[in-house]
C-alpha positions, 0 to 999 in steps of 0.5 A: 390703411394697413400698408404703404401699398394701400396708402399709395393706391389711395393717393394715386386715386386722388383721395383727400384724406387717408385714415389709420385705425388705432382702435382694436380691429383687423385694421389696427396699426401702431403709431410707428406703423402709421408714421412709416406708411404715411411718410410719402403722403403729400401735404394736400392729403390729410392724415387721419388718426381714427380712435375709439375710447382711447386711453390718454396714453395712446392718444399722446403716443399717436400725437407724438409719433404719428402727428396726424392732421385730424383726429376722428373720434366718437364725440362722447370720448372727447370730453375725457381727453386732453387734446391740443387746441391746434388739432383738428377733430372730426367727432363721430356721431352714430345713428344708434346714439343720442346726438349732441344738441349742438352739432359740430361744424364738421363731423362724421356720421357712422352706423352703430359700429365702425368697420362692419360694413353696416349702412348708416341711417341715410334719412337721418344723415340727410337731415344732419347734412343740412346742419353741418359738414357731414362726412358719411361713413358706414357700409359705403362701396362703389355700388352704393356711394352715388345713391348715398351722395344723391340722398344725403348730399354729404360734405364727404364720404368715408370708406373702409370695408367697402374697398377691401378684398378681405378684412383689413386689406385694401384693394387698389382697384376697389379704391379707384372704383370707389373714388371715381364713383364718388367724384362722378356722383358729386359732379352729377349732383352739382349739375355739371354733367 
């Protein structure tokens, strides 16, 4: 999220979490901006700090200033950082890289490069979803999220470029459309409809 307007749109759509990118990107925000944009997020909506290959100084600044509920970071980056024990971490595993021999309980499965709209390997994701709480990311949008949920059966889905009007700018109508499509697909898969 790069604005309070986008955050509010996501909350109104009923999301479970809102992410802020601290890696070089068109979506990058500062720790102070994330703090300001997330000031009115209700307690039941998780605030996620998304990082990739961060310096310890950036991690410290984000944890102190923004104080996220969750850190989403490539699993290879975790070992080199000092992180508080109480911080929930969602390691990012990528289709293009070697995976850990023991999967974490909850993790994000992403395409080779974050934020590009490239679809992750859904076949591999489906296998991994049987081994832990997989959050599927990479190339998702309202038009394909139902198919992704049917094929992968993920614990959750993560979207960024798929709800943007231009890179870095989230569009309220696309957020609502995505959330509705994902929720209806999950209900169908659970056999409620």
